[in-house]
C-alpha positions as CSV (number, residue, x, y, z in Angstrom):
1,X,11.3,-76.3,-48.0
2,X,12.7,-75.4,-44.7
3,X,11.4,-72.7,-42.4
4,X,13.5,-70.5,-41.2
5,X,10.7,-68.8,-39.3
6,X,8.6,-71.3,-37.8
7,X,5.8,-70.1,-35.0
8,X,7.7,-66.2,-34.9
9,X,5.6,-63.9,-35.4
10,X,7.0,-60.5,-37.0
11,X,5.6,-56.4,-38.3
12,X,7.0,-55.7,-41.7
13,X,6.1,-51.8,-42.3
14,X,5.7,-50.3,-45.5
15,X,4.3,-53.9,-46.8
16,X,1.6,-53.2,-49.4
17,X,4.1,-53.0,-52.2
18,X,7.9,-53.1,-52.9
19,X,10.4,-54.5,-50.7
20,X,8.3,-54.9,-47.3
21,X,5.5,-56.7,-50.1
22,X,8.1,-58.9,-50.0
23,X,8.8,-59.3,-46.9
24,X,5.6,-59.7,-45.6
25,X,5.5,-62.4,-48.4
26,X,8.4,-64.5,-47.4
27,X,8.6,-64.6,-43.7
28,X,4.2,-66.1,-44.2
29,X,7.1,-68.7,-46.2
30,X,9.1,-69.4,-44.0
31,X,5.8,-69.9,-41.1
32,X,6.2,-66.4,-39.6
33,X,2.8,-65.0,-39.1
34,X,3.3,-61.0,-39.7
35,X,1.5,-57.5,-39.2
36,X,2.1,-55.5,-42.0
37,X,1.4,-52.1,-41.8
38,X,1.2,-49.0,-44.3
39,X,-0.5,-45.9,-45.3
40,X,-2.1,-47.4,-48.1
41,X,-4.7,-48.6,-45.6
42,X,-7.1,-50.8,-48.6
43,X,-3.9,-52.0,-50.5
44,X,-2.1,-53.8,-47.2
45,X,-4.9,-55.6,-45.9
46,X,-5.8,-56.6,-49.8
47,X,-2.4,-57.5,-49.6
48,X,-2.5,-59.0,-46.5
49,X,-5.3,-61.4,-47.7
50,X,-3.2,-62.3,-50.3
51,X,-0.3,-63.7,-48.7
52,X,-2.3,-65.2,-47.0
53,X,-4.1,-67.4,-49.0
54,X,-1.1,-68.1,-50.6
55,X,1.1,-69.4,-47.4
56,X,-1.6,-70.5,-44.9
57,X,0.0,-68.3,-41.9
58,X,-1.7,-64.9,-40.6
59,X,-1.1,-62.3,-42.1
60,X,-2.8,-59.2,-41.0
61,X,-3.0,-55.3,-42.3
62,X,-3.1,-52.3,-40.8
63,X,-3.9,-48.9,-41.8
64,X,-0.2,-46.5,-40.3
65,X,1.3,-43.2,-40.9
66,X,4.4,-44.2,-39.4
67,X,5.6,-40.8,-38.9
68,X,2.8,-41.0,-35.6
69,X,3.8,-42.4,-32.7
70,X,-0.7,-43.0,-32.0
71,X,-0.6,-45.6,-34.9
72,X,2.9,-46.4,-34.3
73,X,1.6,-48.1,-30.7
74,X,-1.4,-49.2,-32.2
75,X,-0.3,-51.9,-34.1
76,X,2.7,-52.9,-31.8
77,X,-0.2,-53.4,-29.5
78,X,-2.9,-54.9,-32.1
79,X,0.3,-57.4,-33.1
80,X,1.1,-58.5,-29.1
81,X,-2.3,-58.7,-28.9
82,X,-2.4,-61.2,-31.2
83,X,0.7,-63.3,-31.6
84,X,1.5,-62.3,-27.7
85,X,5.0,-61.3,-28.9
86,X,6.5,-60.2,-31.2
87,X,9.9,-61.6,-32.9
88,X,10.6,-60.1,-35.7
89,X,9.9,-56.2,-36.8
90,X,11.0,-55.3,-40.4
91,X,11.3,-51.0,-40.1
92,X,10.4,-51.0,-43.9
93,X,9.1,-47.9,-44.6
94,X,10.3,-45.7,-47.0
95,X,9.9,-42.3,-49.4
96,X,11.9,-41.1,-52.2
97,X,11.7,-37.6,-53.2
98,X,14.2,-36.5,-56.1
99,X,15.1,-33.1,-55.9
100,X,18.2,-30.5,-56.0
101,X,19.6,-29.5,-53.0
102,X,19.0,-26.2,-53.7
103,X,15.6,-26.3,-54.7
104,X,14.1,-28.4,-52.8
105,X,11.0,-27.4,-51.0
106,X,11.6,-28.0,-46.4
107,X,8.1,-29.4,-46.4
108,X,9.1,-32.2,-48.2
109,X,12.7,-32.2,-46.1
110,X,10.4,-32.8,-42.8
111,X,8.3,-35.3,-44.4
112,X,10.9,-38.0,-45.8
113,X,13.3,-37.1,-42.6
114,X,9.7,-37.9,-40.6
115,X,8.9,-41.5,-42.5
116,X,12.3,-42.5,-42.8
117,X,13.7,-41.4,-40.1
118,X,11.5,-40.8,-37.3
119,X,9.3,-43.7,-38.1
120,X,12.1,-45.7,-37.7
121,X,12.5,-44.8,-34.3
122,X,8.9,-45.1,-32.9
123,X,9.1,-48.6,-33.9
124,X,12.6,-49.8,-32.5
125,X,11.7,-47.8,-29.7
126,X,7.4,-49.5,-28.9
127,X,8.5,-53.2,-30.0
128,X,12.2,-52.3,-29.0
129,X,10.5,-52.0,-25.4
130,X,7.9,-55.3,-26.1
131,X,11.4,-57.0,-27.1
132,X,13.1,-56.4,-23.9
133,X,9.7,-57.7,-21.9
134,X,10.9,-60.6,-24.0
135,X,14.9,-61.0,-23.9
136,X,14.6,-61.5,-27.0
137,X,14.2,-59.9,-30.7
138,X,15.1,-59.3,-34.2
139,X,15.0,-55.7,-35.4
140,X,16.0,-54.7,-39.4
141,X,15.8,-51.1,-40.7
142,X,15.9,-50.3,-44.6
143,X,18.2,-48.7,-45.2
144,X,19.7,-48.0,-49.2
145,X,24.0,-48.4,-50.8
146,X,22.1,-44.2,-50.9
147,X,23.3,-44.1,-47.5
148,X,27.0,-44.6,-48.6
149,X,27.4,-43.0,-51.2
150,X,25.7,-39.7,-53.5
151,X,23.3,-39.6,-55.5
152,X,22.5,-35.9,-57.2
153,X,18.6,-35.1,-56.6
154,X,18.6,-37.8,-53.8
155,X,20.3,-35.0,-50.1
156,X,17.0,-35.8,-48.6
157,X,16.8,-39.3,-49.1
158,X,20.6,-40.0,-48.7
159,X,20.3,-38.8,-45.9
160,X,18.2,-40.3,-44.2
161,X,19.0,-43.6,-45.3
162,X,22.8,-42.4,-43.7
163,X,20.9,-41.3,-40.4
164,X,19.3,-45.2,-40.1
165,X,22.5,-46.9,-39.7
166,X,23.4,-44.8,-37.6
167,X,20.3,-45.7,-35.8
168,X,20.6,-48.9,-36.0
169,X,24.1,-49.3,-34.8
170,X,23.0,-47.3,-32.0
171,X,20.4,-50.0,-31.5
172,X,21.8,-52.8,-31.3
173,X,25.0,-51.8,-28.8
174,X,21.9,-50.9,-26.5
175,X,19.9,-53.7,-27.1
176,X,22.4,-55.9,-27.5
177,X,22.0,-57.1,-23.4
178,X,19.0,-58.2,-23.6
179,X,19.4,-61.0,-26.1
180,X,17.8,-59.1,-29.4
181,X,19.8,-58.5,-32.4
182,X,19.8,-55.2,-34.8
183,X,21.2,-55.0,-38.6
184,X,20.0,-53.6,-41.7
185,X,19.9,-53.6,-45.4
186,X,21.3,-51.7,-48.2
187,X,19.4,-52.6,-51.4
188,X,20.9,-51.1,-54.2
189,X,18.9,-49.9,-57.9
190,X,15.7,-52.3,-56.7
191,X,12.5,-52.9,-59.2
192,X,9.6,-51.2,-57.4
193,X,6.8,-49.0,-57.9
194,X,9.2,-46.5,-56.3
195,X,12.0,-46.8,-57.6
196,X,10.2,-46.6,-61.9
197,X,8.7,-43.3,-60.4
198,X,11.7,-41.7,-60.0
199,X,14.6,-42.4,-60.9
200,X,14.4,-45.5,-63.3
201,X,12.3,-43.1,-65.7
202,X,13.3,-44.7,-69.3
203,X,15.1,-47.7,-70.9
204,X,18.4,-45.3,-70.8
205,X,19.0,-44.6,-66.9
206,X,17.6,-47.8,-66.4
207,X,20.4,-49.6,-69.2
208,X,22.8,-46.8,-67.2
209,X,21.5,-48.3,-63.7
210,X,22.0,-52.3,-65.1
211,X,25.8,-51.4,-66.0
212,X,27.1,-50.3,-63.1
213,X,26.9,-54.1,-61.3
214,X,28.5,-57.1,-62.0
215,X,25.9,-58.8,-61.8
216,X,24.3,-56.7,-65.1
217,X,21.1,-56.7,-63.1
218,X,18.7,-54.8,-60.9
219,X,18.1,-56.2,-58.0
220,X,14.1,-57.6,-57.0
221,X,12.1,-57.0,-54.3
222,X,13.1,-61.1,-53.4
223,X,16.6,-60.6,-53.0
224,X,16.0,-58.2,-50.4
225,X,13.8,-60.5,-48.9
226,X,15.7,-63.7,-48.7
227,X,18.5,-61.2,-46.7
228,X,15.4,-60.4,-44.4
229,X,15.0,-63.7,-43.7
230,X,18.2,-64.4,-42.8
231,X,18.9,-61.6,-41.0
232,X,15.3,-62.2,-38.9
233,X,16.2,-65.7,-38.5
234,X,19.1,-68.1,-36.3
235,X,21.4,-68.5,-38.8
236,X,21.6,-65.2,-38.1
237,X,21.9,-65.2,-34.7
238,X,26.0,-64.0,-34.2
239,X,25.8,-60.4,-36.0
240,X,24.3,-57.0,-34.8
241,X,25.3,-53.4,-35.9
242,X,25.9,-54.2,-39.3
243,X,24.4,-52.7,-42.7
244,X,24.3,-55.8,-45.0
245,X,25.0,-54.0,-49.0
246,X,22.2,-57.0,-51.5
247,X,23.7,-54.6,-54.5
248,X,25.0,-57.1,-57.6
249,X,27.8,-55.6,-57.0
250,X,26.8,-51.8,-57.6
251,X,29.0,-50.7,-55.5
252,X,32.1,-51.3,-56.6
253,X,32.1,-49.5,-59.7
254,X,31.7,-46.3,-57.6
């Protein structure tokens, strides 16, 4: 296998499971050293050990609440100490809270924005400063097809994922002159623990979502991770400020 990220180093947020875990593993398979962080610290450490054993790369797990600036700064400082530089930031940590607009609690609204938007800003700011010093880097922001279409009971989630796309474009504009590419990924329905626990809760609902796609299947975390590798590599050197939809054609049915 051609290793597209040989000798690179990355931070992946929300890497204990789901898409974040798949991204961390795919980065390592392509020769990248990885610091993965997650609010589930023990699970993150176990995931890092698993990926390191499989790939032979340096993969380290760390606890972090991405909505807390001291946690973010600690992770970034540790990555620089470990690797000497940060070539890639994968902003992936996110939460999904299902509730009708009229019933949603204010605290839930504030928490989802803290994790899904503020967390991306804090990491992009801290890592961006390091990348400016280096004169190069890749920032990848995990958005969603929910940024582009309305889904019942997902007002907060849709709003945060749309906000990420706005942040993505401004980061690309401001950081581009420093040799930093910034892009986003917009997954469609993807078979993860979070998705299974929130809206793919029955065979009937799963079938409904599958039928929306042109390829007639749900996405896998690996589908999203491979796109992240592309955006992190030199193959995407002339792409910035974009949002790649990875949905098996789901968006065409809207």
